[in-house]
C-alpha positions as a Python dict, from the first residue, in 0.01 Angstrom:
ca = {
    (1, 'M'): (0, 0, 0),
    (2, 'V'): (64, -338, -167),
    (3, 'L'): (-73, -456, -501),
    (4, 'E'): (-51, -805, -646),
    (5, 'F'): (-59, -840, -1026),
    (6, 'R'): (-131, -1205, -1102),
    (7, 'F'): (-73, -1300, -1464),
    (8, 'K'): (-196, -1631, -1602),
    (9, 'Y'): (107, -1736, -1804),
    (10, 'L'): (134, -2090, -1939),
    (11, 'S'): (509, -2123, -1972),
    (12, 'K'): (807, -2178, -1748),
    (13, 'N'): (1019, -1930, -1942),
    (14, 'K'): (1129, -1609, -1772),
    (15, 'T'): (1024, -1371, -2049),
    (16, 'L'): (729, -1215, -1871),
    (17, 'G'): (928, -1193, -1549),
    (18, 'K'): (1207, -1007, -1729),
    (19, 'F'): (964, -751, -1870),
    (20, 'L'): (797, -703, -1531),
    (21, 'D'): (1137, -652, -1372),
    (22, 'F'): (1230, -397, -1642),
    (23, 'A'): (904, -206, -1587),
    (24, 'A'): (924, -213, -1208),
    (25, 'K'): (1278, -74, -1213),
    (26, 'K'): (1141, 239, -1381),
    (27, 'S'): (933, 315, -1071),
    (28, 'D'): (1033, 403, -717),
    (29, 'C'): (836, 108, -579),
    (30, 'E'): (965, -195, -392),
    (31, 'Y'): (874, -511, -583),
    (32, 'K'): (908, -889, -596),
    (33, 'I'): (836, -1132, -879),
    (34, 'I'): (763, -1504, -841),
    (35, 'Q'): (648, -1772, -1083),
    (36, 'K'): (436, -2063, -963),
    (37, 'L'): (237, -2317, -1165),
    (38, 'D'): (35, -2125, -1427),
    (39, 'F'): (91, -1779, -1280),
    (40, 'V'): (350, -1505, -1256),
    (41, 'H'): (299, -1279, -953),
    (42, 'L'): (426, -922, -932),
    (43, 'Y'): (406, -770, -584),
    (44, 'V'): (450, -392, -566),
    (45, 'K'): (475, -179, -252),
    (46, 'C'): (478, 201, -249),
    (47, 'S'): (251, 503, -203),
    (48, 'E'): (-98, 496, -347),
    (49, 'K'): (-9, 771, -595),
    (50, 'S'): (305, 588, -717),
    (51, 'L'): (112, 264, -749),
    (52, 'G'): (-146, 437, -966),
    (53, 'E'): (125, 580, -1190),
    (54, 'F'): (298, 242, -1212),
    (55, 'S'): (-26, 61, -1300),
    (56, 'E'): (-94, 307, -1581),
    (57, 'S'): (258, 279, -1726),
    (58, 'L'): (290, -101, -1695),
    (59, 'S'): (118, -176, -2025),
    (60, 'T'): (366, 39, -2218),
    (61, 'Y'): (651, -194, -2120),
    (62, 'L'): (477, -530, -2157),
    (63, 'P'): (448, -703, -2493),
    (64, 'M'): (171, -934, -2607),
    (65, 'S'): (254, -1300, -2550),
    (66, 'I'): (106, -1627, -2674),
    (67, 'F'): (148, -1762, -2320),
    (68, 'Y'): (-41, -1479, -2150),
    (69, 'Y'): (-415, -1530, -2092),
    (70, 'D'): (-542, -1315, -1806),
    (71, 'I'): (-456, -1074, -1525),
    (72, 'V'): (-608, -1028, -1180),
    (73, 'I'): (-512, -737, -952),
    (74, 'N'): (-551, -767, -576),
    (75, 'T'): (-470, -546, -278),
    (76, 'L'): (-274, -717, 0),
    (77, 'P'): (-242, -624, 367),
    (78, 'D'): (134, -693, 376),
    (79, 'F'): (429, -728, 143),
    (80, 'P'): (479, -1107, 102),
    (81, 'N'): (784, -1271, 252),
    (82, 'V'): (904, -1438, -69),
    (83, 'Q'): (1222, -1429, -274),
    (84, 'T'): (1219, -1281, -623),
    (85, 'M'): (1262, -1545, -893),
    (86, 'S'): (1578, -1582, -1097),
    (87, 'L'): (1542, -1414, -1434),
    (88, 'E'): (1827, -1599, -1604),
    (89, 'Q'): (1734, -1774, -1930),
    (90, 'D'): (1911, -1870, -2251),
    (91, 'N'): (1627, -1799, -2494),
    (92, 'L'): (1657, -1492, -2713),
    (93, 'I'): (1366, -1249, -2715),
    (94, 'S'): (1234, -1057, -3015),
    (95, 'F'): (1246, -676, -3020),
    (96, 'C'): (1059, -526, -2724),
    (97, 'P'): (808, -235, -2721),
    (98, 'T'): (1063, 1, -2565),
    (99, 'C'): (1326, -57, -2833),
    (100, 'L'): (1062, -39, -3105),
    (101, 'R'): (955, 308, -2991),
    (102, 'E'): (1315, 427, -3011),
    (103, 'V'): (1395, 292, -3356),
    (104, 'E'): (1073, 436, -3501),
    (105, 'D'): (1143, 785, -3359),
    (106, 'E'): (1306, 1007, -3625),
    (107, 'E'): (1455, 1225, -3350),
    (108, 'N'): (1618, 933, -3173),
    (109, 'K'): (1981, 839, -3237),
    (110, 'N'): (1869, 477, -3285),
    (111, 'Y'): (1629, 557, -3569),
    (112, 'Y'): (1627, 254, -3805),
    (113, 'N'): (1902, 87, -3602),
    (114, 'A'): (1842, -284, -3665),
    (115, 'F'): (2085, -377, -3387),
    (116, 'K'): (1914, -186, -3106),
    (117, 'S'): (1853, -401, -2800),
    (118, 'C'): (1821, -360, -2426),
    (119, 'E'): (1858, -560, -2107),
    (120, 'V'): (1538, -752, -2190),
    (121, 'C'): (1574, -819, -2565),
    (122, 'D'): (1952, -848, -2540),
    (123, 'S'): (2045, -995, -2881),
    (124, 'F'): (2369, -835, -2999),
    (125, 'E'): (2705, -741, -2853),
    (126, 'E'): (2852, -579, -3165),
    (127, 'A'): (2715, -596, -3518),
    (128, 'N'): (2749, -450, -3865),
    (129, 'F'): (2569, -519, -4190),
    (130, 'V'): (2780, -649, -4476),
    (131, 'L'): (2652, -591, -4829),
    (132, 'G'): (2867, -678, -5130),
    (133, 'N'): (3172, -734, -4902),
    (134, 'Q'): (3132, -381, -4768),
    (135, 'K'): (3023, -281, -4421),
    (136, 'V'): (2710, -66, -4438),
    (137, 'K'): (2525, 129, -4173),
    (138, 'S'): (2173, 32, -4066),
    (139, 'S'): (1961, 313, -4208),
    (140, 'K'): (1628, 394, -4365),
    (141, 'E'): (1799, 436, -4702),
    (142, 'L'): (1941, 84, -4682),
    (143, 'F'): (1600, -73, -4631),
    (144, 'E'): (1436, 148, -4893),
    (145, 'N'): (1690, 21, -5147),
    (146, 'L'): (1643, -343, -5044),
    (147, 'A'): (1266, -309, -5070),
    (148, 'Q'): (1302, -164, -5418),
    (149, 'K'): (1525, -455, -5523),
    (150, 'I'): (1258, -702, -5407),
    (151, 'N'): (997, -499, -5593),
    (152, 'E'): (1212, -553, -5904),
    (153, 'N'): (1185, -931, -5848),
    (154, 'Q'): (1532, -976, -5703),
    (155, 'K'): (1582, -1235, -5431),
    (156, 'I'): (1751, -1119, -5113),
    (157, 'K'): (1932, -1346, -4872),
    (158, 'I'): (1925, -1204, -4518),
    (159, 'K'): (2095, -1314, -4200),
    (160, 'T'): (1842, -1281, -3917),
    (161, 'L'): (1828, -1371, -3549),
    (162, 'S'): (1651, -1695, -3646),
    (163, 'G'): (1894, -1799, -3918),
    (164, 'T'): (1959, -1710, -4280),
    (165, 'F'): (1667, -1697, -4525),
    (166, 'V'): (1605, -1595, -4885),
    (167, 'F'): (1306, -1365, -4946),
    (168, 'S'): (1129, -1278, -5270),
    (169, 'K'): (799, -1149, -5408),
    (170, 'V'): (513, -1399, -5408),
    (171, 'N'): (465, -1496, -5772),
    (172, 'D'): (324, -1849, -5734),
    (173, 'L'): (147, -1917, -5407),
    (174, 'D'): (89, -2284, -5491),
    (175, 'S'): (465, -2340, -5485),
    (176, 'S'): (512, -2141, -5163),
    (177, 'T'): (540, -2306, -4824),
    (178, 'N'): (602, -2017, -4586),
    (179, 'L'): (535, -1644, -4612),
    (180, 'L'): (650, -1338, -4424),
    (181, 'A'): (370, -1086, -4369),
    (182, 'T'): (491, -728, -4406),
    (183, 'N'): (168, -559, -4295),
    (184, 'L'): (-70, -732, -4055),
    (185, 'L'): (-343, -482, -4142),
    (186, 'N'): (-362, -628, -4493),
    (187, 'M'): (-375, -997, -4404),
    (188, 'S'): (-734, -1027, -4529),
    (189, 'T'): (-620, -961, -4887),
    (190, 'L'): (-484, -1315, -4889),
    (191, 'V'): (-623, -1520, -4602),
    (192, 'V'): (-920, -1563, -4373),
    (193, 'E'): (-807, -1384, -4059),
    (194, 'N'): (-920, -1386, -3700),
    (195, 'K'): (-810, -1175, -3405),
    (196, 'T'): (-642, -1456, -3211),
    (197, 'D'): (-418, -1552, -3502),
    (198, 'I'): (-321, -1195, -3586),
    (199, 'V'): (-243, -1105, -3224),
    (200, 'S'): (-31, -1421, -3199),
    (201, 'L'): (172, -1324, -3506),
    (202, 'A'): (250, -988, -3344),
    (203, 'S'): (332, -1134, -3003),
    (204, 'I'): (681, -1126, -2854),
    (205, 'E'): (730, -1492, -2952),
    (206, 'K'): (658, -1416, -3323),
    (207, 'P'): (530, -1766, -3412),
    (208, 'S'): (420, -1894, -3750),
    (209, 'V'): (52, -1980, -3802),
    (210, 'D'): (-132, -2172, -4074),
    (211, 'F'): (-402, -1960, -4240),
    (212, 'K'): (-682, -2058, -4474),
    (213, 'I'): (-646, -1880, -4809),
    (214, 'N'): (-958, -1676, -4883),
    (215, 'E'): (-1176, -1795, -5168),
    (216, 'I'): (-1169, -1465, -5358),
    (217, 'Y'): (-789, -1474, -5378),
    (218, 'K'): (-796, -1840, -5482),
    (219, 'L'): (-1050, -1770, -5755),
    (220, 'N'): (-878, -1458, -5888),
    (221, 'N'): (-533, -1619, -5895),
    (222, 'G'): (-618, -1981, -5979),
    (223, 'I'): (-478, -2111, -5649),
    (224, 'K'): (-531, -2479, -5566),
    (225, 'K'): (-395, -2505, -5212),
    (226, 'D'): (-617, -2426, -4913),
    (227, 'F'): (-368, -2322, -4644),
    (228, 'I'): (-43, -2126, -4616),
    (229, 'N'): (197, -2080, -4324),
    (230, 'I'): (269, -1716, -4232),
    (231, 'R'): (492, -1538, -3981),
    (232, 'F'): (574, -1177, -3901),
    (233, 'A'): (909, -998, -3866),
    (234, 'N'): (1081, -1124, -3552),
    (235, 'D'): (1389, -903, -3565),
    (236, 'L'): (1437, -537, -3652),
    (237, 'T'): (1608, -613, -3983),
    (238, 'L'): (1294, -783, -4117),
    (239, 'Y'): (1073, -527, -3944),
    (240, 'F'): (1236, -231, -4123),
    (241, 'L'): (1231, -415, -4454),
    (242, 'S'): (862, -489, -4401),
    (243, 'L'): (787, -122, -4333),
    (244, 'E'): (940, -21, -4664),
    (245, 'L'): (780, -308, -4858),
    (246, 'S'): (433, -221, -4729),
    (247, 'K'): (479, 129, -4876),
    (248, 'L'): (522, -45, -5214),
    (249, 'N'): (200, -243, -5155),
    (250, 'I'): (393, -566, -5108),
    (251, 'N'): (206, -731, -4821),
    (252, 'F'): (378, -1071, -4825),
    (253, 'L'): (718, -1217, -4906),
    (254, 'N'): (791, -1572, -5008),
    (255, 'I'): (1045, -1748, -4785),
    (256, 'E'): (1244, -1950, -5037),
    (257, 'N'): (1330, -2315, -4982),
    (258, 'N'): (1648, -2286, -5189),
    (259, 'K'): (1896, -2078, -4987),
    (260, 'N'): (2164, -2099, -5254),
    (261, 'K'): (1973, -1905, -5520),
    (262, 'F'): (1973, -1530, -5453),
    (263, 'D'): (2074, -1196, -5605),
    (264, 'I'): (2178, -998, -5296),
    (265, 'F'): (2312, -1108, -4959),
    (266, 'L'): (2258, -884, -4657),
    (267, 'D'): (2500, -1045, -4416),
    (268, 'V'): (2568, -952, -4056),
    (269, 'E'): (2911, -940, -3901),
    (270, 'E'): (2818, -988, -3541),
    (271, 'K'): (2841, -1184, -3222),
    (272, 'I'): (2506, -1322, -3106),
    (273, 'I'): (2500, -1367, -2732),
    (274, 'K'): (2563, -1735, -2640),
    (275, 'N'): (2545, -1814, -3012),
    (276, 'K'): (2170, -1876, -2985),
    (277, 'L'): (1907, -1849, -3255),
    (278, 'L'): (1565, -1698, -3197),
    (279, 'D'): (1310, -1978, -3224),
    (280, 'I'): (1010, -1951, -3458),
    (281, 'P'): (745, -2174, -3297),
    (282, 'H'): (470, -2309, -3521),
    (283, 'I'): (139, -2284, -3335),
    (284, 'K'): (-230, -2355, -3375),
    (285, 'C'): (-458, -2095, -3220),
    (286, 'F'): (-796, -2152, -3061),
    (287, 'D'): (-1009, -1900, -2875),
    (288, 'N'): (-901, -2025, -2532),
    (289, 'K'): (-575, -2213, -2596),
    (290, 'K'): (-277, -2256, -2825),
    (291, 'F'): (-108, -2576, -2936),
    (292, 'F'): (257, -2597, -3035),
    (293, 'L'): (303, -2794, -3356),
    (294, 'D'): (676, -2727, -3368),
    (295, 'S'): (896, -2550, -3116),
    (296, 'K'): (1242, -2553, -2963),
    (297, 'S'): (1158, -2308, -2684),
    (298, 'Y'): (998, -2537, -2427),
    (299, 'D'): (1150, -2642, -2095),
    (300, 'K'): (1412, -2900, -2199),
    (301, 'S'): (1350, -3112, -1888),
    (302, 'L'): (1039, -3228, -2075),
    (303, 'D'): (1265, -3405, -2326),
    (304, 'V'): (1398, -3619, -2042),
    (305, 'I'): (1044, -3707, -1936),
    (306, 'Y'): (944, -3775, -2297),
    (307, 'S'): (1232, -4021, -2341),
    (308, 'K'): (1111, -4249, -2061),
    (309, 'F'): (893, -4457, -2298),
    (310, 'E'): (944, -4600, -2646),
    (311, 'E'): (573, -4564, -2727),
    (312, 'K'): (499, -4206, -2830),
    (313, 'N'): (149, -4205, -2684),
    (314, 'K'): (288, -4279, -2337),
    (315, 'S'): (579, -4037, -2379),
    (316, 'H'): (341, -3754, -2462),
    (317, 'F'): (108, -3853, -2179),
    (318, 'M'): (399, -3812, -1937),
    (319, 'T'): (473, -3461, -2067),
    (320, 'V'): (109, -3357, -2015),
    (321, 'L'): (121, -3494, -1660),
    (322, 'A'): (449, -3310, -1596),
    (323, 'E'): (342, -2973, -1741),
    (324, 'N'): (17, -2977, -1548),
    (325, 'E'): (165, -3136, -1230),
    (326, 'L'): (-80, -3427, -1231),
    (327, 'F'): (133, -3713, -1101),
    (328, 'D'): (-85, -3740, -791),
    (329, 'K'): (-408, -3756, -998),
    (330, 'A'): (-605, -4023, -1184),
    (331, 'I'): (-596, -3923, -1552),
    (332, 'V'): (-706, -4092, -1875),
    (333, 'N'): (-512, -3999, -2188),
    (334, 'F'): (-621, -4015, -2552),
    (335, 'Y'): (-335, -3987, -2800),
    (336, 'I'): (-484, -3951, -3148),
    (337, 'S'): (-235, -3912, -3432),
    (338, 'T'): (-217, -3901, -3810),
    (339, 'K'): (139, -4037, -3809),
    (340, 'D'): (196, -4261, -3505),
    (341, 'D'): (23, -4544, -3322),
    (342, 'D'): (-272, -4420, -3118),
    (343, 'G'): (-298, -4494, -2749),
    (344, 'L'): (-562, -4490, -2476),
    (345, 'S'): (-395, -4503, -2135),
    (346, 'F'): (-490, -4462, -1771),
    (347, 'Y'): (-252, -4322, -1510),
    (348, 'S'): (-306, -4347, -1137),
    (349, 'E'): (-83, -4382, -835),
    (350, 'K'): (-311, -4674, -734),
    (351, 'F'): (-176, -4871, -1031),
    (352, 'D'): (176, -4751, -970),
    (353, 'G'): (188, -4606, -1319),
    (354, 'L'): (25, -4660, -1657),
    (355, 'I'): (-212, -4921, -1796),
    (356, 'D'): (-340, -4955, -2153),
    (357, 'I'): (-716, -4935, -2193),
    (358, 'V'): (-701, -5063, -2553),
    (359, 'K'): (-472, -5320, -2711),
    (360, 'P'): (-263, -5213, -3012),
    (361, 'F'): (-499, -5205, -3311),
    (362, 'N'): (-520, -5489, -3560),
    (363, 'I'): (-471, -5361, -3914),
    (364, 'P'): (-598, -5572, -4208),
    (365, 'S'): (-322, -5653, -4457),
    (366, 'S'): (-553, -5651, -4760),
    (367, 'V'): (-906, -5559, -4862),
    (368, 'E'): (-959, -5925, -4950),
    (369, 'Q'): (-874, -6022, -4592),
    (370, 'F'): (-1120, -5765, -4462),
    (371, 'F'): (-1399, -5891, -4687),
    (372, 'E'): (-1325, -6251, -4584),
    (373, 'T'): (-1358, -6149, -4220),
    (374, 'M'): (-1696, -5990, -4295),
    (375, 'K'): (-1817, -6312, -4459),
    (376, 'K'): (-1772, -6505, -4135),
    (377, 'D'): (-2059, -6313, -3974),
    (378, 'E'): (-2409, -6361, -4118),
    (379, 'T'): (-2518, -5997, -4082),
    (380, 'S'): (-2188, -5863, -4216),
    (381, 'N'): (-2191, -6109, -4508),
    (382, 'R'): (-2542, -6003, -4610),
    (383, 'L'): (-2438, -5636, -4607),
    (384, 'L'): (-2126, -5718, -4810),
    (385, 'Q'): (-2331, -5897, -5077),
    (386, 'N'): (-2571, -5603, -5099),
    (387, 'Y'): (-2274, -5369, -5128),
    (388, 'K'): (-2121, -5582, -5405),
    (389, 'E'): (-2447, -5585, -5601),
    (390, 'K'): (-2508, -5210, -5575),
    (391, 'F'): (-2146, -5092, -5611),
    (392, 'E'): (-1986, -5368, -5817),
    (393, 'D'): (-1723, -5140, -5971),
    (394, 'D'): (-1629, -4995, -5633),
    (395, 'Y'): (-1619, -5345, -5483),
    (396, 'N'): (-1380, -5472, -5749),
    (397, 'K'): (-1170, -5157, -5739),
    (398, 'A'): (-1134, -5193, -5361),
    (399, 'L'): (-1030, -5557, -5397),
    (400, 'N'): (-745, -5451, -5624),
    (401, 'T'): (-628, -5172, -5393),
    (402, 'D'): (-306, -5225, -5200),
    (403, 'I'): (-354, -5129, -4834),
    (404, 'S'): (-45, -5310, -4705),
    (405, 'T'): (136, -4976, -4664),
    (406, 'Y'): (-112, -4872, -4394),
    (407, 'K'): (73, -5017, -4098),
    (408, 'T'): (30, -4750, -3829),
    (409, 'K'): (-205, -4868, -3556),
    (410, 'S'): (-433, -4567, -3544),
    (411, 'F'): (-788, -4449, -3604),
    (412, 'Y'): (-652, -4232, -3884),
    (413, 'N'): (-515, -4542, -4057),
    (414, 'Y'): (-856, -4708, -4029),
    (415, 'W'): (-994, -4400, -4202),
    (416, 'Q'): (-736, -4438, -4478),
    (417, 'I'): (-833, -4803, -4527),
    (418, 'A'): (-1204, -4713, -4518),
    (419, 'K'): (-1143, -4453, -4787),
    (420, 'Q'): (-1010, -4725, -5018),
    (421, 'I'): (-1286, -4973, -4940),
    (422, 'L'): (-1555, -4707, -4987),
    (423, 'C'): (-1377, -4564, -5295),
    (424, 'F'): (-1397, -4208, -5163),
    (425, 'E'): (-1237, -3943, -5382),
    (426, 'E'): (-1089, -3749, -5088),
    (427, 'D'): (-937, -3843, -4754),
    (428, 'I'): (-1187, -3876, -4471),
    (429, 'L'): (-1009, -3609, -4264),
    (430, 'E'): (-1016, -3365, -4555),
    (431, 'N'): (-1381, -3443, -4628),
    (432, 'A'): (-1482, -3394, -4264),
    (433, 'N'): (-1313, -3053, -4251),
    (434, 'K'): (-1501, -2946, -4566),
    (435, 'C'): (-1843, -3080, -4466),
    (436, 'M'): (-2092, -2798, -4409),
    (437, 'L'): (-2334, -3007, -4199),
    (438, 'E'): (-2344, -2990, -3820),
    (439, 'K'): (-2385, -3365, -3767),
    (440, 'G'): (-2287, -3685, -3944),
    (441, 'P'): (-2418, -4044, -3921),
    (442, 'R'): (-2325, -4257, -3621),
    (443, 'I'): (-2029, -4476, -3719),
    (444, 'D'): (-1960, -4772, -3488),
    (445, 'Y'): (-1658, -4739, -3261),
    (446, 'K'): (-1677, -5043, -3036),
    (447, 'L'): (-1445, -5223, -2800),
    (448, 'L'): (-1505, -5599, -2779),
    (449, 'E'): (-1677, -5696, -2455),
    (450, 'D'): (-1448, -5793, -2170),
    (451, 'E'): (-1478, -5811, -1795),
    (452, 'K'): (-1175, -5587, -1762),
    (453, 'L'): (-1158, -5220, -1846),
    (454, 'Y'): (-804, -5251, -1975),
    (455, 'N'): (-636, -5418, -2273),
    (456, 'R'): (-961, -5445, -2466),
    (457, 'E'): (-966, -5500, -2842),
    (458, 'F'): (-1108, -5251, -3090),
    (459, 'D'): (-1359, -5388, -3343),
    (460, 'Y'): (-1247, -5228, -3667),
    (461, 'V'): (-1478, -5450, -3875),
    (462, 'K'): (-1785, -5283, -3723),
    (463, 'L'): (-1628, -4944, -3784),
    (464, 'I'): (-1591, -4988, -4159),
    (465, 'R'): (-1904, -5204, -4193),
    (466, 'S'): (-2123, -4929, -4049),
    (467, 'A'): (-1980, -4679, -4298),
    (468, 'M'): (-2055, -4922, -4583),
    (469, 'S'): (-2417, -4941, -4468),
    (470, 'F'): (-2450, -4561, -4486),
    (471, 'K'): (-2306, -4561, -4839),
    (472, 'L'): (-2566, -4824, -4930),
    (473, 'A'): (-2832, -4593, -4786),
    (474, 'G'): (-2718, -4315, -5021),
    (475, 'V'): (-2538, -4093, -4769),
    (476, 'E'): (-2280, -3866, -4936),
    (477, 'E'): (-1906, -3905, -4900),
    (478, 'E'): (-1845, -3584, -4702),
    (479, 'T'): (-2132, -3659, -4464),
    (480, 'I'): (-2005, -4011, -4390),
    (481, 'S'): (-1658, -3863, -4335),
    (482, 'L'): (-1795, -3622, -4077),
    (483, 'G'): (-1960, -3922, -3915),
    (484, 'F'): (-1620, -4093, -3884),
    (485, 'M'): (-1480, -3791, -3701),
    (486, 'E'): (-1783, -3705, -3489),
    (487, 'S'): (-1836, -4067, -3381),
    (488, 'L'): (-1472, -4095, -3273),
    (489, 'A'): (-1531, -3791, -3052),
    (490, 'H'): (-1842, -3960, -2905),
    (491, 'F'): (-1637, -4277, -2848),
    (492, 'I'): (-1382, -4078, -2646),
    (493, 'G'): (-1660, -3926, -2435),
    (494, 'Y'): (-1829, -4264, -2381),
    (495, 'E'): (-1509, -4443, -2280),
    (496, 'L'): (-1424, -4164, -2040),
    (497, 'D'): (-1761, -4203, -1870),
    (498, 'N'): (-1721, -4581, -1870),
    (499, 'I'): (-1381, -4568, -1700),
    (500, 'N'): (-1501, -4305, -1453),
    (501, 'S'): (-1785, -4536, -1345),
    (502, 'S'): (-1525, -4781, -1212),
    (503, 'Y'): (-1249, -4541, -1109),
    (504, 'D'): (-1285, -4187, -983),
    (505, 'L'): (-1109, -3979, -1247),
    (506, 'D'): (-960, -3636, -1189),
    (507, 'G'): (-947, -3548, -1557),
    (508, 'V'): (-860, -3635, -1914),
    (509, 'S'): (-558, -3540, -2121),
    (510, 'L'): (-563, -3507, -2500),
    (511, 'C'): (-257, -3508, -2725),
    (512, 'G'): (-146, -3602, -3075),
    (513, 'D'): (-164, -3401, -3395),
    (514, 'M'): (-531, -3478, -3466),
    (515, 'F'): (-605, -3205, -3213),
    (516, 'R'): (-459, -2943, -3446),
    (517, 'Y'): (-789, -2960, -3634),
    (518, 'D'): (-1047, -2720, -3491),
    (519, 'I'): (-1345, -2936, -3577),
    (520, 'F'): (-1206, -3248, -3411),
    (521, 'T'): (-1097, -3071, -3092),
    (522, 'S'): (-1435, -2899, -3068),
    (523, 'L'): (-1625, -3226, -3118),
    (524, 'V'): (-1417, -3406, -2855),
    (525, 'E'): (-1459, -3132, -2596),
    (526, 'K'): (-1836, -3128, -2658),
    (527, 'S'): (-1849, -3508, -2620),
    (528, 'I'): (-1688, -3494, -2276),
    (529, 'T'): (-2020, -3436, -2106),
    (530, 'K'): (-1921, -3458, -1741),
    (531, 'N'): (-1738, -3176, -1571),
    (532, 'F'): (-1394, -3329, -1624),
    (533, 'N'): (-1084, -3116, -1628),
    (534, 'I'): (-935, -3135, -1978),
    (535, 'Y'): (-556, -3108, -2002),
    (536, 'Y'): (-329, -3041, -2299),
    (537, 'N'): (40, -2971, -2337),
    (538, 'K'): (115, -2610, -2251),
    (539, 'E'): (442, -2530, -2427),
    (540, 'F'): (560, -2876, -2528),
    (541, 'V'): (468, -2979, -2882),
    (542, 'I'): (141, -3175, -2914),
    (543, 'Q'): (325, -3436, -3119),
    (544, 'K'): (702, -3476, -3132),
}
């Protein structure tokens, strides 16, 4: 009997393959493993009884992974004539379920052995802890003592598989940047949790995730910031320390920015295989996808592809095409960024490459220049005069605002300029994320009319003018801000339909760090009304 286990796995790394190989070796079955596109296939051949036993035991060997999404099991008539994939890779892997069971077992010789590893999570050749210039054994007593020192407000510097960090109790969350969670069951004491984020923290990749601080904690502790970055223990040293800290009701540790200020140094005298560090990717979780905000673990051939263009929007477009194998398709790309120039590009083999749908944006150098441009049009001039009469103080304040620093050619920069002209108290992006309404007013995103569908000019005057008209009508700041974001999403959907009416598109790709915001990504996906395939980067960062 032959079974096929087909795992949807959105990475080219060999981690899942290595775990499947490790599990299959424990059985008496013949097996093969291959990786193709978005799937890893495990083919297993043996008796029906052995297959049943193997299927039941498989989950005990496999870790959770941020790249794993689904599994389908099929019966096959014959064992496939394919060659098992190479399982060689340079990336280190965090502690595996098998090693974890051993080090947590009081009867096992590896109980509280922070240097336990196996053929899958092969991290150390030889290692010893060094504390106060003395070699010390990895033991429960060691970590109990370290936890007590932290409880006494001492700062401990620890050499880990990901580098050397200083850890301390969280005394001032507003001054903290990154935290280590010691007990995932108690995350809700500090942040608003959801299952996807928590499962990701515990996955074999051990990423860091940005969490929203819960309002009760903010109120009780006078916290001003809204978000905090959190990760979980990604090596056994931090895992054992976390176990002991959680017994002292310390659920989080501050990861200090200053590595030179500490009371105790837990060093490691060791040889890390290939002198590699375990990466800590920074991810954004959605229900059906994950975006990498920072990572060093992706397929490095993507760096070569990324370097083909000077313009970041085109470079990222190429990585999306490469990761999704779309070079034979007709794809429109929207690169929307808070830091770089935006880009709207169309790729098709018919054009022998890329064309720009929109020209680089014109950015006004001053508010005075913008107002002078409005005065040239009768309708715009009338609105401007009404605005000046009703909001004279805001009008004069805007005139005296320096916007010359806003040079990036992006929608986000238009929002920054609009904020100054409208005299909003908060940034438009921040306002839109806070707005409790489902819909905002329709802000004008228009491309100037042209016979061609490419190299058209964006009309930023209409964009800001329409927002001014809603302020005149008494619409609140947060609501107008939501309108800026929602209308940009509608613009993306409209332009996609417009281009598709002239060229048969196979899909749309979306990249740039604006898509790290749930509300924006959701609005854009809802605005893509036709049944287009939507593509994102898989393991490459959404903005480099």
